[in-house]
C-alpha positions, 0 to 999 in steps of 0.5 A: 516540506513534501506532502503525500494525500493517503486515499485508503479505510480507516482502522480503529486498530490503528495498526493499519489503514490512515493510522498506518499509513500517516505514521510512516510519512510522519517517521519519514518527514513527508507531512500525509493528508486524508481521504478516508473510502471507509470505515471499518470497525476492527481491532487485533483478532479480526474485522467487524464491520465495513461502512464504505463513504458515498464516491460523491463525499470521497471526492470532495475530501480530494477537492478539498486537499488539492486545491488548498494543501495541494499533494506531492504524491497519492498512496491508495490503499483501501477503497472497497468499491468499485464507484470510489475506484472509479473516483478515484481514478476520476479525480487522478486524470483530473489533477494528473497526478506524476506520482500515485503508490498503488495499494490493492489490499483486497483481505485483511491480516485477519481474513476479513474481505476488504474490497468487494469482488466486482470492484477488483475488475475496476481496479484493473481497468481504472487503478492500476493503469494510472499507477507508478508502483504498484504492491501486491502480496502473493494472493494479491499479485495472483487476483490480478494477474490469474498466475498461480505464484510458487516461485520467483518466475511465477512472481516475473511472470504475474509481474510482467501481466501487471504492467502490461495493464499500464502499471510503469513498475511493480513490486511483487512482495514475497513475505508470504512464501517460505524461505527468506521473504524476497520482494521483485521489482519491475521497473524500467524493464528490469527487474530487482530482488530484495531479499529479507530476513525472516522476522519470527513475530506475530505482530504483523498486522498493518506491513502492507500499508506500512510498506507500501506507504513508505515506497511512496515518501521515499519517492516523495522526496526523490529517491529513485523507484528502485532506492525506495524500495530497498529503503522500505524494506529496511523500514518494514524490517525494523519496524517489524522487530520492533512491534507494538505488543497489544491487543489479544490478536495480531499486534500492529508493526510500530514504523516508529523507531527509525534509524538516521541513515534509513532517513536521509 
């Protein structure tokens, strides 16, 4: 069975973070191991408190998994601090991970900062150069590239800037722009546009985590990067179309009812 190591924060509401990543990987037939970087007290309304774990505990979790179970690929989410980012990067080099999907989680759906301000430079310097694919939303792509994004051309310029930092590829997610949601992939010097349909729902918690974990799972199972992104686009649209109507705020997407054709 293929294995994925998920390095991310824990969401007590169960809709994003490690919890969403595990649901996604499991539904796609990949065994997930976890490295928890931070514990959050949150629900569908917002984030109340964050506690970043000591970097040596993050390192110990990685080593414990690698020395016994191993992994076929890695997906990173909320890493919270510069020290944790550097620790993950060091272990990535040590273990020579060939597949590493980096979701540069910065802000929660409720607007709460999930990455310390001084850690942004560490993402650029230590993490992105090791990434197979980086999966920023519009806001994250603007922060990483320094380019204001208002059009597809802006997305292309931001993608080039992020790849210039050392990533093999990048998917700039266009869900926050008006019109049909277009995700833009830059891979091997070529651009791919994935046009989706706008799904009207307030229940979008965990969208980014689920999408990135799906991309990682499909690549681990042998799909090409463009095919993995295309399949993950279908996957997230279905998850958004069948959300969990729970809580008083933004409920979570539902990654579980997946068509057989998507799971092939």
